[in-house]
LUMTOR-911586 format. One record per atom (N, C-alpha, C, O): residue in one letter; atom name; x, y negated, z negated. Coordinates in steps of 0.05 Angstrom, whole numbers, plus 5000, padded with zeros to 4 digits. Each point is the difference from the previous one (the first is absolute). Example, Ala and Ser with C-alpha at 12.3 -4.5 7.8 and 13.67 -1.06 7.14 Angstrom:
% LUMTOR-911586
{site 'a','N',{5264,5114,4844}}
{site 'a','CA',{4982,4976,5000}}
{site 'a','C',{5018,4976,5000}}
{site 'a','O',{5021,5000,4987}}
{site 's','N',{4972,4979,5027}}
{site 's','CA',{5016,4976,4999}}
{site 's','C',{4985,4978,4986}}
{site 's','O',{5010,4978,4996}}
This chain:
% LUMTOR-911586
{site 'm','N',{1457,7828,3180}}
{site 'm','CA',{4972,5004,5002}}
{site 'm','C',{4989,4993,5023}}
{site 'm','O',{5010,4980,5010}}
{site 'p','N',{4974,5029,5001}}
{site 'p','CA',{4991,5000,5027}}
{site 'p','C',{4977,4971,4999}}
{site 'p','O',{4989,4993,4979}}
{site 'c','N',{5007,4995,5044}}
{site 'c','CA',{4985,4976,4992}}
{site 'c','C',{4966,5016,5009}}
{site 'c','O',{4993,5015,5018}}
{site 'r','N',{4995,4975,4961}}
{site 'r','CA',{4972,5007,5005}}
{site 'r','C',{4977,4981,5008}}
{site 'r','O',{4977,5007,5000}}
{site 'r','N',{5033,4970,5007}}
{site 'r','CA',{4982,4979,5012}}
{site 'r','C',{4997,5002,5028}}
{site 'r','O',{4978,4993,5008}}
{site 'p','N',{5034,5013,5007}}
{site 'p','CA',{4993,5009,5034}}
{site 'p','C',{4982,5019,5000}}
{site 'p','O',{4981,4998,5015}}
{site 'a','N',{5020,5024,4969}}
{site 'a','CA',{4986,5028,5003}}
{site 'a','C',{4973,4996,4992}}
{site 'a','O',{4981,5012,5010}}
{site 'r','N',{5016,4966,4969}}
{site 'r','CA',{4973,4998,4991}}
{site 'r','C',{4988,4980,5022}}
{site 'r','O',{4976,5001,5007}}
{site 'w','N',{5041,4982,5002}}
{site 'w','CA',{4985,4982,5025}}
{site 'w','C',{4991,5016,5021}}
{site 'w','O',{4979,4996,5012}}
{site 'l','N',{5039,5025,4995}}
{site 'l','CA',{4995,5015,5028}}
{site 'l','C',{4976,5021,4986}}
{site 'l','O',{4982,5009,5015}}
{site 'l','N',{5017,4998,4961}}
{site 'l','CA',{4978,5012,4996}}
{site 'l','C',{4968,4993,5003}}
{site 'l','O',{4981,5013,5008}}
{site 'g','N',{5023,4956,4980}}
{site 'g','CA',{4978,4994,5000}}
{site 'g','C',{4990,4990,5027}}
{site 'g','O',{4976,4998,5007}}
{site 'a','N',{5047,4998,5008}}
{site 'a','CA',{4993,4993,5029}}
{site 'a','C',{4981,5023,5016}}
{site 'a','O',{4977,4999,5010}}
{site 'l','N',{5039,5019,4988}}
{site 'l','CA',{4992,5028,5014}}
{site 'l','C',{4973,5005,4986}}
{site 'l','O',{4981,5006,5014}}
{site 'l','N',{5016,4993,4961}}
{site 'l','CA',{4966,5004,4985}}
{site 'l','C',{4986,4984,5020}}
{site 'l','O',{4987,5010,5018}}
{site 's','N',{5015,4960,4977}}
{site 's','CA',{4983,4983,5012}}
{site 's','C',{4992,5008,5030}}
{site 's','O',{4977,5000,5008}}
{site 'l','N',{5048,5010,5011}}
{site 'l','CA',{4993,5000,5024}}
{site 'l','C',{4983,5028,5003}}
{site 'l','O',{4984,5003,5018}}
{site 'w','N',{5022,5015,4965}}
{site 'w','CA',{4992,5030,5000}}
{site 'w','C',{4965,4996,4994}}
{site 'w','O',{4982,5009,5014}}
{site 'l','N',{5015,4972,4961}}
{site 'l','CA',{4975,4996,4998}}
{site 'l','C',{4982,4981,5016}}
{site 'l','O',{4976,4999,4998}}
{site 'l','N',{5037,4985,5018}}
{site 'l','CA',{4985,4985,5016}}
{site 'l','C',{4995,5016,5029}}
{site 'l','O',{4977,4999,5010}}
{site 'l','N',{5040,5013,5001}}
{site 'l','CA',{5000,5016,5024}}
{site 'l','C',{4976,5023,4997}}
{site 'l','O',{4984,5008,5017}}
{site 'g','N',{5020,5000,4960}}
{site 'g','CA',{4978,5023,4988}}
{site 'g','C',{4977,4992,4995}}
{site 'g','O',{4982,5016,5005}}
{site 'a','N',{5009,4960,4984}}
{site 'a','CA',{4972,4985,4998}}
{site 'a','C',{4988,4991,5021}}
{site 'a','O',{4977,4991,4997}}
{site 'l','N',{5036,5008,5028}}
{site 'l','CA',{4991,4991,5022}}
{site 'l','C',{4978,5022,5015}}
{site 'l','O',{5005,5024,4999}}
{site 'p','N',{4970,4965,5014}}
{site 'p','CA',{4982,5016,5011}}
{site 'p','C',{5010,5015,5026}}
{site 'p','O',{5012,4987,5017}}
{site 'a','N',{4980,5045,4986}}
{site 'a','CA',{5010,5011,5023}}
{site 'a','C',{4985,4989,5025}}
{site 'a','O',{4977,5008,5004}}
{site 'q','N',{5035,4976,5011}}
{site 'q','CA',{4991,4989,5024}}
{site 'q','C',{5015,5003,5025}}
{site 'q','O',{5023,5008,4998}}
{site 'a','N',{4966,4988,5023}}
{site 'a','CA',{5020,5003,5022}}
{site 'a','C',{5009,4974,5006}}
{site 'a','O',{4989,4979,4993}}
{site 'l','N',{5036,5024,5023}}
{site 'l','CA',{5012,4976,5006}}
{site 'l','C',{4985,4977,5017}}
{site 'l','O',{4986,5005,5019}}
{site 'd','N',{5017,4973,4974}}
{site 'd','CA',{4985,4984,5022}}
{site 'd','C',{5014,4990,5021}}
{site 'd','O',{5008,4978,4994}}
{site 't','N',{4998,5029,5027}}
{site 't','CA',{5026,4998,5018}}
{site 't','C',{4986,4973,5024}}
{site 't','O',{5013,4991,5018}}
{site 's','N',{4965,5004,4977}}
{site 's','CA',{4985,4989,5019}}
{site 's','C',{5012,4965,4995}}
{site 's','O',{5000,4985,5020}}
{site 'a','N',{5007,5007,4959}}
{site 'a','CA',{5002,4979,4989}}
{site 'a','C',{5041,4993,4992}}
{site 'a','O',{5012,4982,4989}}
{site 'g','N',{4997,5045,5024}}
{site 'g','CA',{5024,5000,4997}}
{site 'g','C',{5017,5002,4967}}
{site 'g','O',{5024,4997,4996}}
{site 'v','N',{4957,5008,4986}}
{site 'v','CA',{5006,4999,4975}}
{site 'v','C',{4986,5027,4985}}
{site 'v','O',{4976,4999,4998}}
{site 'g','N',{5035,5019,4994}}
{site 'g','CA',{4992,5024,4991}}
{site 'g','C',{4993,5002,4972}}
{site 'g','O',{5008,4979,4989}}
{site 'l','N',{4981,5036,4994}}
{site 'l','CA',{5001,5005,4975}}
{site 'l','C',{5026,4996,4984}}
{site 'l','O',{5005,4987,4980}}
{site 'q','N',{5010,5029,5035}}
{site 'q','CA',{5027,5006,4982}}
{site 'q','C',{5018,4978,5001}}
{site 'q','O',{5017,4998,4982}}
{site 'd','N',{4982,4981,5040}}
{site 'd','CA',{5005,4976,5002}}
{site 'd','C',{4993,4974,4981}}
{site 'd','O',{5013,4981,4992}}
{site 'r','N',{4962,5025,5004}}
{site 'r','CA',{4988,4979,4980}}
{site 'r','C',{5006,5013,4974}}
{site 'r','O',{5001,4983,4982}}
{site 'a','N',{5004,5042,5011}}
{site 'a','CA',{5006,5005,4971}}
{site 'a','C',{5030,4998,5000}}
{site 'a','O',{5008,5002,4977}}
{site 'l','N',{5013,4995,5042}}
{site 'l','CA',{5027,4995,4990}}
{site 'l','C',{5004,4970,5005}}
{site 'l','O',{5023,4993,4994}}
{site 'f','N',{4962,4989,5015}}
{site 'f','CA',{5006,4972,4999}}
{site 'f','C',{4978,4990,4990}}
{site 'f','O',{4985,4990,5017}}
{site 'q','N',{5009,5009,4961}}
{site 'q','CA',{4974,4990,4985}}
{site 'q','C',{5014,4978,4981}}
{site 'q','O',{5019,5006,4985}}
{site 'd','N',{4972,4971,5016}}
{site 'd','CA',{5003,4970,4989}}
{site 'd','C',{4994,5005,4973}}
{site 'd','O',{4980,4989,4992}}
{site 't','N',{5038,5033,4987}}
{site 't','CA',{4995,4999,4975}}
{site 't','C',{5031,4997,4987}}
{site 't','O',{5021,5007,5011}}
{site 'v','N',{4974,4983,4964}}
{site 'v','CA',{5028,5003,4983}}
{site 'v','C',{5003,5020,4982}}
{site 'v','O',{4981,5005,4986}}
{site 'd','N',{5036,5006,5013}}
{site 'd','CA',{5007,5025,4974}}
{site 'd','C',{5011,4979,4976}}
{site 'd','O',{5020,4986,4999}}
{site 'y','N',{4957,5020,4981}}
{site 'y','CA',{5002,4989,4970}}
{site 'y','C',{5016,5030,4986}}
{site 'y','O',{5010,4996,4977}}
{site 't','N',{4992,5026,5030}}
{site 't','CA',{5004,5022,4983}}
{site 't','C',{5022,4995,4984}}
{site 't','O',{5022,4995,5010}}
{site 'l','N',{4976,5005,4968}}
{site 'l','CA',{5019,5006,4975}}
{site 'l','C',{5009,4971,4992}}
{site 'l','O',{5022,4998,4989}}
{site 't','N',{4963,4978,5016}}
{site 't','CA',{5003,4979,4997}}
{site 't','C',{4994,4981,4975}}
{site 't','O',{4991,5015,4982}}
{site 'n','N',{5010,4964,5012}}
{site 'n','CA',{4985,4983,4969}}
{site 'n','C',{4982,4977,5019}}
{site 'n','O',{5012,4982,5011}}
{site 'q','N',{4965,5019,4990}}
{site 'q','CA',{4977,4982,5009}}
{site 'q','C',{4992,4991,4977}}
{site 'q','O',{4977,4990,5000}}
{site 's','N',{5034,5010,4978}}
{site 's','CA',{4985,4989,4977}}
{site 's','C',{4986,4969,5000}}
{site 's','O',{5016,4982,5001}}
{site 'g','N',{4957,5011,4998}}
{site 'g','CA',{4995,4971,4997}}
{site 'g','C',{5000,4988,5030}}
{site 'g','O',{4997,4976,5003}}
{site 'k','N',{5008,5044,5023}}
{site 'k','CA',{5004,4989,5027}}
{site 'k','C',{4968,4995,5005}}
{site 'k','O',{4982,5012,4989}}
{site 'd','N',{5016,4970,5029}}
{site 'd','CA',{4971,4994,5013}}
{site 'd','C',{5000,5013,5024}}
{site 'd','O',{5013,4989,5018}}
{site 'f','N',{4972,5035,4988}}
{site 'f','CA',{4991,5014,5030}}
{site 'f','C',{4973,4990,5005}}
{site 'f','O',{4991,5008,5022}}
{site 's','N',{4988,4972,4962}}
{site 's','CA',{4974,4997,5005}}
{site 's','C',{4997,4997,5030}}
{site 's','O',{5014,4985,5015}}
{site 'g','N',{4965,5031,4993}}
{site 'g','CA',{4986,4998,5032}}
{site 'g','C',{5024,5002,5023}}
{site 'g','O',{4999,4991,5023}}
{site 'q','N',{5018,5021,4965}}
{site 'q','CA',{5023,5011,5022}}
{site 'q','C',{4990,5025,5014}}
{site 'q','O',{4986,5016,4987}}
{site 'k','N',{5020,4988,5039}}
{site 'k','CA',{4996,5025,5012}}
{site 'k','C',{5025,5021,4995}}
{site 'k','O',{5022,4997,5011}}
{site 'l','N',{4972,5022,4973}}
{site 'l','CA',{5019,5018,4995}}
{site 'l','C',{4996,5027,4996}}
{site 'l','O',{5004,5013,4980}}
{site 'a','N',{4986,4995,5040}}
{site 'a','CA',{4983,5031,5006}}
{site 'a','C',{5023,5013,5007}}
{site 'a','O',{5020,4990,5012}}
{site 'n','N',{4976,5039,4979}}
{site 'n','CA',{5027,5012,5006}}
{site 'n','C',{5026,4996,4985}}
{site 'n','O',{5019,5015,5002}}
{site 't','N',{4982,4964,4984}}
{site 't','CA',{5025,4995,4993}}
{site 't','C',{5011,5012,4969}}
{site 't','O',{4984,4997,4981}}
{site 's','N',{5039,5015,5016}}
{site 's','CA',{5011,5013,4979}}
{site 's','C',{5009,4988,4975}}
{site 's','O',{5021,4986,4998}}
{site 'f','N',{4960,5019,4980}}
{site 'f','CA',{5007,4986,4974}}
{site 'f','C',{5010,5026,4977}}
{site 'f','O',{4999,4999,4975}}
{site 'a','N',{5010,5019,5039}}
{site 'a','CA',{5011,5023,4987}}
{site 'a','C',{5021,4999,4977}}
{site 'a','O',{5024,4995,5004}}
{site 'g','N',{4966,5010,4973}}
{site 'g','CA',{5022,4994,4974}}
{site 'g','C',{5000,4972,4997}}
{site 'g','O',{5013,4992,4980}}
{site 'a','N',{4973,4987,5038}}
{site 'a','CA',{5001,4969,4987}}
{site 'a','C',{4988,4997,4976}}
{site 'a','O',{4982,5014,4990}}
{site 'v','N',{5032,4962,4999}}
{site 'v','CA',{4987,4986,4976}}
{site 'v','C',{4992,4973,5011}}
{site 'v','O',{5015,4985,5013}}
{site 'g','N',{4960,5012,4979}}
{site 'g','CA',{4981,4979,5005}}
{site 'g','C',{4987,4990,4977}}
{site 'g','O',{4977,4994,5003}}
{site 'k','N',{5031,5003,4977}}
{site 'k','CA',{4991,4987,4976}}
{site 'k','C',{4985,4974,5000}}
{site 'k','O',{5014,4980,5001}}
{site 'g','N',{4963,5017,4997}}
{site 'g','CA',{4985,4971,5007}}
{site 'g','C',{4999,4989,5027}}
{site 'g','O',{4992,4977,5006}}
{site 'a','N',{5015,5041,5008}}
{site 'a','CA',{5001,4993,5028}}
{site 'a','C',{4969,5004,5015}}
{site 'a','O',{4982,5017,4997}}
{site 's','N',{5020,4962,5019}}
{site 's','CA',{4970,4995,5018}}
{site 's','C',{4998,5004,5022}}
{site 's','O',{5010,4988,5019}}
{site 'f','N',{4971,5034,4979}}
{site 'f','CA',{4994,5014,5028}}
{site 'f','C',{4968,4989,5008}}
{site 'f','O',{4988,5013,5017}}
{site 'a','N',{5001,4966,4972}}
{site 'a','CA',{4974,4989,5005}}
{site 'a','C',{4991,4994,5026}}
{site 'a','O',{5007,4979,5011}}
{site 'g','N',{4974,5043,5004}}
{site 'g','CA',{4988,4989,5023}}
{site 'g','C',{5022,5022,5021}}
{site 'g','O',{4991,5005,5023}}
{site 'a','N',{5026,5004,4972}}
{site 'a','CA',{5021,5007,5015}}
{site 'a','C',{4990,5024,5018}}
{site 'a','O',{4982,5013,4990}}
{site 'd','N',{5028,4997,5035}}
{site 'd','CA',{4995,5028,5011}}
{site 'd','C',{5023,5022,4995}}
{site 'd','O',{5021,5001,5011}}
{site 'l','N',{4971,5011,4975}}
{site 'l','CA',{5025,5022,4992}}
{site 'l','C',{4986,5029,5007}}
{site 'l','O',{5004,5020,4986}}
{site 'h','N',{4982,4981,5031}}
{site 'h','CA',{4988,5022,5011}}
{site 'h','C',{5021,5022,5009}}
{site 'h','O',{5015,4993,5019}}
{site 'g','N',{4989,5029,4972}}
{site 'g','CA',{5015,5022,5004}}
{site 'g','C',{5032,4998,4988}}
{site 'g','O',{5017,5016,5007}}
{site 'a','N',{4986,4964,4976}}
{site 'a','CA',{5025,4992,4987}}
{site 'a','C',{5010,5023,4987}}
{site 'a','O',{4988,5022,5001}}
{site 'i','N',{5037,4972,4986}}
{site 'i','CA',{5012,5026,4981}}
{site 'i','C',{5006,4984,4978}}
{site 'i','O',{5013,4980,5003}}
{site 'f','N',{4979,5030,4973}}
{site 'f','CA',{5004,4992,4978}}
{site 'f','C',{5011,5019,4980}}
{site 'f','O',{5002,4996,4976}}
{site 't','N',{5003,5025,5035}}
{site 't','CA',{5005,5022,4982}}
{site 't','C',{5026,4995,4974}}
{site 't','O',{5020,4987,5005}}
{site 'q','N',{4976,5022,4976}}
{site 'q','CA',{5018,4995,4974}}
{site 'q','C',{5003,4975,5000}}
{site 'q','O',{5022,4995,4992}}
{site 'g','N',{4963,4980,5014}}
{site 'g','CA',{5004,4975,4996}}
{site 'g','C',{4989,4990,4972}}
{site 'g','O',{4985,5013,4985}}
{site 'a','N',{5026,4964,5010}}
{site 'a','CA',{4990,4988,4975}}
{site 'a','C',{4989,4970,5000}}
{site 'a','O',{5014,4980,4995}}
{site 'f','N',{4954,5020,5013}}
{site 'f','CA',{4996,4970,4996}}
{site 'f','C',{4974,4994,4977}}
{site 'f','O',{4977,4994,5006}}
{site 'p','N',{5034,5009,4968}}
{site 'p','CA',{4987,4991,4981}}
{site 'p','C',{4989,4975,5001}}
{site 'p','O',{5018,4984,5004}}
{site 'e','N',{4959,5005,4993}}
{site 'e','CA',{4986,4973,4990}}
{site 'e','C',{5004,4985,5036}}
{site 'e','O',{5002,4976,5005}}
{site 'a','N',{4998,5047,5017}}
{site 'a','CA',{5004,4981,5023}}
{site 'a','C',{4967,4989,5009}}
{site 'a','O',{4980,5009,4988}}
{site 'd','N',{5020,4978,5025}}
{site 'd','CA',{4973,4991,5015}}
{site 'd','C',{4998,5014,5029}}
{site 'd','O',{5016,4997,5018}}
{site 'f','N',{4960,5021,4982}}
{site 'f','CA',{4989,5008,5029}}
{site 'f','C',{4975,5000,5006}}
{site 'f','O',{4986,5015,5013}}
{site 's','N',{5007,4958,4971}}
{site 's','CA',{4962,4998,5005}}
{site 's','C',{4999,4994,5030}}
{site 's','O',{5018,4986,5010}}
{site 'g','N',{4961,5025,5004}}
{site 'g','CA',{4992,4997,5025}}
{site 'g','C',{5023,5012,5016}}
{site 'g','O',{5001,4991,5023}}
{site 'a','N',{5016,5025,4972}}
{site 'a','CA',{5017,5013,5021}}
{site 'a','C',{4996,5024,5013}}
{site 'a','O',{4987,5016,4986}}
{site 'd','N',{5019,4990,5035}}
{site 'd','CA',{4990,5029,5014}}
{site 'd','C',{5022,5018,4994}}
{site 'd','O',{5021,4999,5013}}
{site 'l','N',{4975,5019,4965}}
{site 'l','CA',{5019,5019,4997}}
{site 'l','C',{4995,5032,5009}}
{site 'l','O',{5011,5021,4992}}
{site 's','N',{4968,4975,5028}}
{site 's','CA',{4990,5021,5013}}
{site 's','C',{5023,5023,5014}}
{site 's','O',{5016,4993,5017}}
{site 'd','N',{4982,5032,4971}}
{site 'd','CA',{5022,5019,5013}}
{site 'd','C',{5028,5002,4986}}
{site 'd','O',{5016,5017,5006}}
{site 'v','N',{4987,4961,4973}}
{site 'v','CA',{5024,4999,4988}}
{site 'v','C',{5011,5022,4983}}
{site 'v','O',{4986,5016,4986}}
{site 'l','N',{5036,4985,5016}}
{site 'l','CA',{5011,5029,4985}}
{site 'l','C',{5012,4983,4979}}
{site 'l','O',{5019,4985,5006}}
{site 'm','N',{4971,5016,4974}}
{site 'm','CA',{5007,4987,4967}}
{site 'm','C',{5001,5028,4982}}
{site 'm','O',{4987,4998,4980}}
{site 'd','N',{5026,5027,5023}}
{site 'd','CA',{4996,5015,4981}}
{site 'd','C',{5026,4992,4979}}
{site 'd','O',{5019,4985,5007}}
{site 'r','N',{4980,5023,4973}}
{site 'r','CA',{5018,4994,4973}}
{site 'r','C',{5011,4972,5000}}
{site 'r','O',{5023,4994,4995}}
{site 't','N',{4953,4986,5013}}
{site 't','CA',{5004,4974,5004}}
{site 't','C',{4991,4985,4974}}
{site 't','O',{4976,5004,4993}}
{site 'd','N',{5038,4979,4990}}
{site 'd','CA',{4984,4986,4982}}
{site 'd','C',{4990,4975,5009}}
{site 'd','O',{5012,4981,5010}}
{site 'm','N',{4961,5022,4985}}
{site 'm','CA',{4973,4977,5009}}
{site 'm','C',{4992,4991,4971}}
{site 'm','O',{4976,4995,5001}}
{site 's','N',{5034,5001,4976}}
{site 's','CA',{4993,4994,4972}}
{site 's','C',{4991,4972,5004}}
{site 's','O',{5014,4986,5015}}
{site 'h','N',{4967,5005,4975}}
{site 'h','CA',{4990,4977,4995}}
{site 'h','C',{5002,4980,5029}}
{site 'h','O',{5007,4976,5000}}
{site 't','N',{4985,5038,5021}}
{site 't','CA',{5003,4989,5029}}
{site 't','C',{4972,4994,4995}}
{site 't','O',{4985,5010,4984}}
{site 'n','N',{5009,4968,5035}}
{site 'n','CA',{4973,4981,5012}}
{site 'n','C',{4994,5015,5024}}
{site 'n','O',{5014,4995,5020}}
{site 'l','N',{4968,5022,4982}}
{site 'l','CA',{4991,5017,5024}}
{site 'l','C',{4971,4996,5006}}
{site 'l','O',{4985,5017,5009}}
{site 'r','N',{5008,4954,4982}}
{site 'r','CA',{4969,4990,5009}}
{site 'r','C',{4998,4997,5021}}
{site 'r','O',{5015,4984,5011}}
{site 'g','N',{4967,5031,5004}}
{site 'g','CA',{4988,4999,5027}}
{site 'g','C',{5023,5015,5016}}
{site 'g','O',{4998,4994,5023}}
{site 'a','N',{5019,5019,4974}}
{site 'a','CA',{5014,5014,5017}}
{site 'a','C',{4991,5022,5009}}
{site 'a','O',{4982,5014,4991}}
{site 'l','N',{5036,4991,5036}}
{site 'l','CA',{4987,5029,5019}}
{site 'l','C',{5023,5017,4988}}
{site 'l','O',{5024,4992,5002}}
{site 'l','N',{4970,5033,4984}}
{site 'l','CA',{5013,5020,4997}}
{site 'l','C',{4992,5027,5011}}
{site 'l','O',{5005,5022,4990}}
{site 'v','N',{4983,4973,5032}}
{site 'v','CA',{4987,5024,5017}}
{site 'v','C',{5019,5016,5009}}
{site 'v','O',{5017,4991,5015}}
{site 'g','N',{4984,5038,4976}}
{site 'g','CA',{5019,5014,5008}}
{site 'g','C',{5026,5006,4990}}
{site 'g','O',{5017,5016,5009}}
{site 'v','N',{4985,4967,4967}}
{site 'v','CA',{5025,4993,4989}}
{site 'v','C',{5006,5030,4985}}
{site 'v','O',{4982,5013,4989}}
{site 'i','N',{5051,4998,5014}}
{site 'i','CA',{5007,5012,4984}}
{site 'i','C',{5015,4995,4974}}
{site 'i','O',{5022,4989,4999}}
{site 'a','N',{4964,5021,4979}}
{site 'a','CA',{5012,4982,4973}}
{site 'a','C',{5007,5019,4980}}
{site 'a','O',{4999,4994,4976}}
{site 'a','N',{5010,5033,5032}}
{site 'a','CA',{5000,5017,4981}}
{site 'a','C',{5028,4998,4980}}
{site 'a','O',{5021,5007,5009}}
{site 'g','N',{4977,4987,4973}}
{site 'g','CA',{5016,4998,4974}}
{site 'g','C',{5001,4972,4994}}
{site 'g','O',{5013,4994,4981}}
{site 'a','N',{4977,4986,5031}}
{site 'a','CA',{5001,4975,5001}}
{site 'a','C',{4983,4988,4975}}
{site 'a','O',{4978,5010,4995}}
{site 'n','N',{5030,4971,4991}}
{site 'n','CA',{4995,4981,4975}}
{site 'n','C',{4981,4979,5004}}
{site 'n','O',{5009,4979,5008}}
{site 'f','N',{4973,5021,4989}}
{site 'f','CA',{4979,4983,5000}}
{site 'f','C',{4986,4988,4974}}
{site 'f','O',{4977,4993,5000}}
{site 's','N',{5037,5005,4982}}
{site 's','CA',{4994,4997,4970}}
{site 's','C',{4994,4965,5003}}
{site 's','O',{5017,4985,5010}}
{site 'g','N',{4960,5006,4981}}
{site 'g','CA',{5001,4979,4995}}
{site 'g','C',{4992,4980,5030}}
{site 'g','O',{4999,4975,5002}}
{site 'a','N',{4998,5040,5015}}
{site 'a','CA',{4993,4989,5028}}
{site 'a','C',{4968,4987,5003}}
{site 'a','O',{4981,5010,4989}}
{site 'd','N',{5018,4968,5029}}
{site 'd','CA',{4976,4992,4999}}
{site 'd','C',{4990,5009,5026}}
{site 'd','O',{5011,4992,5021}}
{site 'v','N',{4971,5025,4980}}
{site 'v','CA',{4991,5015,5027}}
{site 'v','C',{4968,4992,5007}}
{site 'v','O',{4984,5014,5012}}
{site 't','N',{5012,4958,4975}}
{site 't','CA',{4972,4992,5008}}
{site 't','C',{4998,4994,5034}}
{site 't','O',{5016,4988,5014}}
{site 'd','N',{4961,5024,4994}}
{site 'd','CA',{4994,4996,5029}}
{site 'd','C',{5021,5017,5025}}
{site 'd','O',{4997,4998,5024}}
{site 'a','N',{5021,5016,4962}}
{site 'a','CA',{5018,5012,5016}}
{site 'a','C',{4981,5028,5007}}
{site 'a','O',{4980,5010,4989}}
{site 'd','N',{5036,4999,5037}}
{site 'd','CA',{4988,5023,5014}}
{site 'd','C',{5020,5025,4998}}
{site 'd','O',{5021,4996,5013}}
{site 'f','N',{4978,5023,4977}}
{site 'f','CA',{5016,5023,4999}}
{site 'f','C',{4988,5027,5016}}
{site 'f','O',{5006,5024,4996}}
{site 's','N',{4976,4965,5026}}
{site 's','CA',{4991,5027,5011}}
{site 's','C',{5020,5015,5012}}
{site 's','O',{5020,4989,5010}}
{site 'd','N',{4977,5041,4990}}
{site 'd','CA',{5016,5021,5004}}
{site 'd','C',{5032,4998,4992}}
{site 'd','O',{5018,5011,5011}}
{site 'a','N',{4984,4970,4963}}
{site 'a','CA',{5029,5003,4991}}
{site 'a','C',{5006,5027,4985}}
{site 'a','O',{4984,5016,4990}}
{site 'l','N',{5042,4984,5012}}
{site 'l','CA',{5004,5024,4985}}
{site 'l','C',{5020,4992,4973}}
{site 'l','O',{5023,4991,4999}}
{site 'i','N',{4956,5016,4979}}
{site 'i','CA',{5013,4982,4976}}
{site 'i','C',{4996,5032,4970}}
{site 'i','O',{4981,5015,4993}}
{site 'd','N',{5045,4982,5000}}
{site 'd','CA',{4992,5017,4973}}
{site 'd','C',{4977,4998,4990}}
{site 'd','O',{4987,4980,5004}}
{site 'r','N',{5004,5037,4983}}
{site 'r','CA',{4972,5005,4979}}
{site 'r','C',{5000,4979,4973}}
{site 'r','O',{4983,4984,4991}}
{site 'a','N',{5044,5023,5000}}
{site 'a','CA',{5003,4981,4980}}
{site 'a','C',{4997,4966,5005}}
{site 'a','O',{4987,4982,4988}}
{site 'd','N',{5029,5018,5035}}
{site 'd','CA',{4997,4960,5004}}
{site 'd','C',{4969,4997,5013}}
{site 'd','O',{4986,4980,4997}}
{site 'l','N',{5007,5041,5016}}
{site 'l','CA',{4966,4995,5006}}
{site 'l','C',{4985,4994,4978}}
{site 'l','O',{4986,4979,5001}}
{site 'r','N',{5014,5039,4971}}
{site 'r','CA',{4986,4992,4982}}
{site 'r','C',{5006,4972,4987}}
{site 'r','O',{4982,4985,4991}}
{site 'q','N',{5046,5010,5011}}
{site 'q','CA',{5003,4975,4986}}
{site 'q','C',{4994,4975,5016}}
{site 'q','O',{4994,4979,4989}}
{site 'l','N',{5008,5023,5039}}
{site 'l','CA',{4987,4978,5017}}
{site 'l','C',{4974,5000,4997}}
{site 'l','O',{4989,4978,5000}}
{site 'c','N',{4996,5042,4996}}
{site 'c','CA',{4969,5002,4996}}
{site 'c','C',{4987,4986,4983}}
{site 'c','O',{4977,4993,5002}}
{site 'l','N',{5042,5003,4976}}
{site 'l','CA',{4999,4986,4979}}
{site 'l','C',{4993,4972,4997}}
{site 'l','O',{4985,4991,4983}}
{site 's','N',{5027,4995,5034}}
{site 's','CA',{4993,4975,5011}}
{site 's','C',{4992,4990,5029}}
{site 's','O',{4999,4977,5008}}
{site 'a','N',{4995,5047,5004}}
{site 'a','CA',{4991,4993,5032}}
{site 'a','C',{4970,4992,4998}}
{site 'a','O',{4982,5011,4986}}
{site 'r','N',{5018,4961,5036}}
{site 'r','CA',{4972,4990,5001}}
{site 'r','C',{5004,4987,5027}}
{site 'r','O',{5023,4996,5009}}
{site 'g','N',{4954,4996,5003}}
{site 'g','CA',{5002,4982,5021}}
{site 'g','C',{4996,5012,5021}}
{site 'g','O',{5000,5025,5000}}
{site 't','N',{4993,4958,5026}}
{site 't','CA',{5002,5015,5023}}
{site 't','C',{5019,4984,5021}}
{site 't','O',{4999,4975,5001}}
{site 'n','N',{5020,5043,5018}}
{site 'n','CA',{5018,4981,5015}}
{site 'n','C',{4984,4992,5018}}
{site 'n','O',{4981,5012,5011}}
{site 'p','N',{5030,4956,4995}}
{site 'p','CA',{4984,4987,5020}}
{site 'p','C',{5011,5002,5023}}
{site 'p','O',{4993,4982,5015}}
{site 't','N',{5024,5037,4995}}
{site 't','CA',{5011,5011,5027}}
{site 't','C',{4982,5017,5009}}
{site 't','O',{4985,4993,5019}}
{site 't','N',{5013,5028,4970}}
{site 't','CA',{4992,5026,5005}}
{site 't','C',{4970,5001,4987}}
{site 't','O',{4984,5015,5012}}
{site 'g','N',{5006,4972,4965}}
{site 'g','CA',{4975,5009,4990}}
{site 'g','C',{4997,5019,4985}}
{site 'g','O',{4978,5008,4993}}
{site 'a','N',{5048,5006,4996}}
{site 'a','CA',{5001,5020,4991}}
{site 'a','C',{4998,4994,4968}}
{site 'a','O',{5010,4978,4993}}
{site 'd','N',{4977,5041,4983}}
{site 'd','CA',{4996,5000,4974}}
{site 'd','C',{5024,5005,4991}}
{site 'd','O',{5010,5020,5009}}
{site 't','N',{5006,4963,4971}}
{site 't','CA',{5031,5010,4989}}
{site 't','C',{4994,5023,4988}}
{site 't','O',{5017,5017,5004}}
{site 'r','N',{4963,4990,4982}}
{site 'r','CA',{5001,5025,4985}}
{site 'r','C',{4993,5020,5016}}
{site 'r','O',{5013,5021,4996}}
{site 'a','N',{4969,4978,5022}}
{site 'a','CA',{4992,5026,5021}}
{site 'a','C',{5022,5005,5014}}
{site 'a','O',{5006,5023,5002}}
{site 's','N',{5010,4960,5009}}
{site 's','CA',{5022,5001,5016}}
{site 's','C',{5022,5017,4979}}
{site 's','O',{5011,5019,5010}}
{site 'l','N',{4994,4976,4969}}
{site 'l','CA',{5015,5014,4980}}
{site 'l','C',{4989,5028,4989}}
{site 'l','O',{5011,5016,4986}}
{site 'g','N',{4959,4983,5028}}
{site 'g','CA',{4989,5033,4987}}
{site 'g','C',{4995,4998,4963}}
{site 'g','O',{5000,5019,4984}}
{site 'c','N',{4998,4956,5012}}
{site 'c','CA',{4994,5001,4973}}
{site 'c','C',{4969,5012,4989}}
{site 'c','O',{4995,5001,4976}}
């Protein structure tokens, strides 16, 4: 029987690289400083948490922009106040995690379990969360402006949505389109 673990790791790494490079805005290379956009994309200071178990871990206040948590499990993990801008959470499971005050702008979290998470005051601007599960999530003061969320999830979020995001000033219900 062939070993499947290296193939899964390679597939996850390739998916992360493809999403990372595909998510970068089209810009001309800045050769005046000697470092171009391609160099910055390939040598970012990020850790890859793809397909790992991060349950109960504390990432509070950390700079994790563009980091991959694809397929990861983070039950009860704390991301309070973390910068997760552009991160990848695709097919991850983060039930009961704390994302209060976190920057989740432009995050890819399709088919991610975000049930019973604390999203109080979080920025979810431009997030792609098709097929995500937000049941029981606290979205008080969260900003979902320009987010892509399934209609059924939107209806569920609108039942408890309230408040105004302290960073952007966006009304939570209005940002969801309630």
